N, C-alpha and C positions, 0 to 999 in steps of 0.2 A: 504494500500500500504506500502511496506517495505521502510524504510528510510535508506539511505546509508551515510556513513561518506564521507568527502571530499577525504580522502585517498582511500577509496574503489572506488569512482567515477573516480578518476585519474588513478587508476590501471586498471579499466575496459576500459577506453578510450585508455590507452596505449596498452592494449591487442588487442583491435579492430584495432588500428593503425598498430601494428605489423602484424596482420593477413592480413590487406589490403596491406601492403607493400610486404608481401610474395606473394600475388596474382599478384601484379604488376611485381615483379621479375620474376615469372614463365611466365607471358605473354611476357615480354621483352626478356627473355632468350630463349623462344620457337621459333619454326619455324614461320617466318613471312608469313602467308597465305593471308593477306590483307595489303594494304598500311598502315604503321604505326600501325599495329595490331588493326585497328579499329574494325574488326570483333570480336576479342576476348573481347575488351572493350564493344562492343554492347551486346554481350552475357552476360557478367558480369552485366552490367546495366539492362539488361532484367529481372534479378532476382528481381528487384525492380519495375517492371511494375505496381504493384497494389498500389504503393505509388503515391502521387501527384508529379507533375513535379518539384516543389521546392525541395522536398526531393531527387528526382533523380538528380537534379542539384547539390545539396550539396554532394552527393556521387561522382559524376563526378569530382567535384572540389577537393574532398579528394583524389581521385585517382591521380590527377595531383600533389598534394602536397607531396605524398609519392613516386613520381618518375615516374609516368605514362607519356607516350608520349602525350604531350598536343594535338597535331594534331590528334592522334589516338583516344584519349578520346573524343575530341570535335566531331569528325566524328561519333564515336560510339554513342554518346549521341544524335546527330541529327537523326541518323538512327533509334535509339530506341524510340525516343519521338516525332520526327518531329519538335523539338524546337532547337534554337540556344543556345549554352552554353554561 
């Protein structure tokens, strides 16, 4: 397995954070087809359906941290997983 420096890890995390923030911006700026954009968040979280629920929960929490509508993310998470965030 490849070893990464702390700087490389931090850079990768920042790039992922920026990409996630861009996704959230696109969702929030787009036409609201469902209440609080929960449908868009459900779709985005659905991309992680092969991951365990804990991983999906972390992704949902990350969406909220980068500016996602918390009610929309929570509803999307519940619809995608059947679990409460």
